[in-house]
N, C-alpha and C positions, 0 to 999 in steps of 0.2 A: 220394552219400548223405552227409549231415553226420556228423561224429564222434559227436555225441550220439545220432543215430538209429541208428548202428552199435552203440553201447553198449546202447541199448534192445533192439535186435534180439538181441544176444548174451545178454542177461539173460533175454529171453523164451524163447530156445531152450535155454539151458543152466542156468537157475536162478541162485541167488545166486553171485556171483563176487567175488574180491578185485580191487583196483585193479591189482595186479601181474599177475594172470591176464588181465585185460582188456587191459593194456598189451602183453602177449606176443601176444595174438590180433590186436591192431590194429597191431602194430609201432610203438608209440608209447612215450614215456617214462612211467613210473609217475606222475611229477609232473603231466604233461600230462593223463593220464586222470583224476587226482584233481580237477583244475580243472573238467573236464567233468562229473564226478560231482557236484561241489558245485553247479554250475549246475542240474543235473537235480534235485538235492535241493531247491534253492530254489524250483523250479517245482512241487514235490510229486510228481515222477515216480518218484523212487527213495527208498529208506530203507536203513539199514544195521543190522547186528548184529555186535557184537564177540564172537568165539568163541575160547575158550582152546584152544590147540593145543600141548600140551607146555609146555616152558619158554619164557620170554621173553614178549614182549608179545602180547596176543590179536590174532588176525587179523580185520580188518574186512571183512565180506562185504556186498556191495551187492545189493539186490533191488528189483524193480519194485513200485510201489504200484498200487492200483485206479485211481488217477488216470491212470496210463500207458496205460490201455485206449484213450484217445482217439487214440493214435498208430497204432492198428491198425484194419483194416477192420471196420466195424460194419454188420451186415446186419439189425439189429432191425426197421427200417422195412419191408424186403422181407419178412421173416418175418411181421410183423404183417398185411400185406396178403394174404399167402398164407393165413394162418389165417382171416381174414375170408372170403376166397373159399371156403375149404374148409367153413366153417360154413354158408355159403349153399348150397353144393352138397349137403352131407350132410343138413342140418336145414331148409333152406329159409329164406325171409325171416322166417318166424315164429320159427324157432330163433334167428336173429340178433337179432330184437327181444327175445326172452327174455334173451339174453346182455346186451344193452344195458340192459334194465330191471333186471337183477340188479346190474349195475355201478352204476346210478343209485341203487338202494335202499341198497346198501352205502355209497356216498358220503353219501347223505342221513343215514344213521344216524351215521356217523363225524363229519360236519360238524355235524349237529344237536346232538350231545352237547357239542361244543366251544362252539358258539354259545349254548347255554343258560346259560353262565356269565356272560354279559353281557346288558345290556338294550337299549340304544339302537342305532339303525341303524349309526351310525358305528363303534361299538365292535364290533358283530357283523362289519361289513365288514373291520375291522382283523384280527380273528381269522381270517376266511375268507381274506384275502389272504396271511396268514402260512402257512396250511395249503396254499394253492395254490402259493405260492412254494417250499415244501418239496417239492412234487411236480414242480417244474420250470417252472411257468408264469410266473415273474418278475412276480408280481402286485403292484399297489400301489393305493392309494385316493386319490381326489381329490374335493374338495367345491367346487362352483361354484354360487353363488346358490341355496343350499338344495337343490341336486340332487347326489346322490352318484354317483360313477363307480368301478367296479371295472375296472381296466385290466390286461390280461394281455399282456405283451410277447413271450411265447414260447409255442408250443404243442408240448409234448412228445409229443402223440398226433397230430401233423399227418398222418402217413401213414395212420393209421386213419381220421381224420376226412375226409381227402380221398377215401378209398376208400368210406366209408359216412358220409354227412353226418348220419345219425340220431344219431351220437355227439354232434354239436354241438347238435342239437335237444334231446337228453337233458340236456346240461349247462345249457342255458337253462332247461329245465323244473325242473332241480334248484335253481337259484338262485331261480326264482319260488316254489317250494315253501318254501325256507328263509326267504324274506322275505314270505310270505303274511300279509296283514293289516297289514303294516308299510310296504310299498312296492310300486310297480308296476315290474317289471323288464323291460327290453327290451335287445336287443343292437343297438348302433348301428354298430359296426365289426366286421369278421369277417376273420380271417387267410385263411381258405379262399377268400374272395371277392376276395383280392388286397390287403387292408388290411395295414398294418404291424403291427397288433395287434388283439386282440379287446377291445372296449369295451362294458361293460354299464352301462346307465343306470338308476339307482334313484330314482324320484320318490316321496317320502314320501306316504302316504295321510292324508287328513284324519282326525284322531282325534276 
């Protein structure tokens, strides 16, 4: 295990610690530990707080940030699939459909309010791409010969979508509703089907 990983492990188990305490635990020099802590701070994995402890200089305590969670086992995908299976078992397919419909309606309300502030397709797509990127979809917009593309390079709900592709159907319907009367929306590339990304094609309707 790398020294930085050992530091992260100790801070996870024991909470905020000083470089001196970490050095004692790891049998390293305080200076050496400080160098590793600096690297971790640069990566956004740790932060520090200076605490007054009697006379003399405050003691610097190092603690993990939310960003450090990526170093630990994450079973969100497994839990998501288990929850979908449980919903199907307890409430049936109709119950799962109601859950997906509720999610779609909530997104429609949220996105719709944001898109109302702009008028043309390209501006609306820009707002939508920003909202989707904030949710982890790594979205961007391209324009090719009068056709617009909403490109999503990551799927943060991939486990759920793989378990129940109605989530994907719902998202396509959501985009079609948002651009009803403005453009015909189709999905041309699909991560779940093995593509590198999800690509939505928007062909403007004749006005």
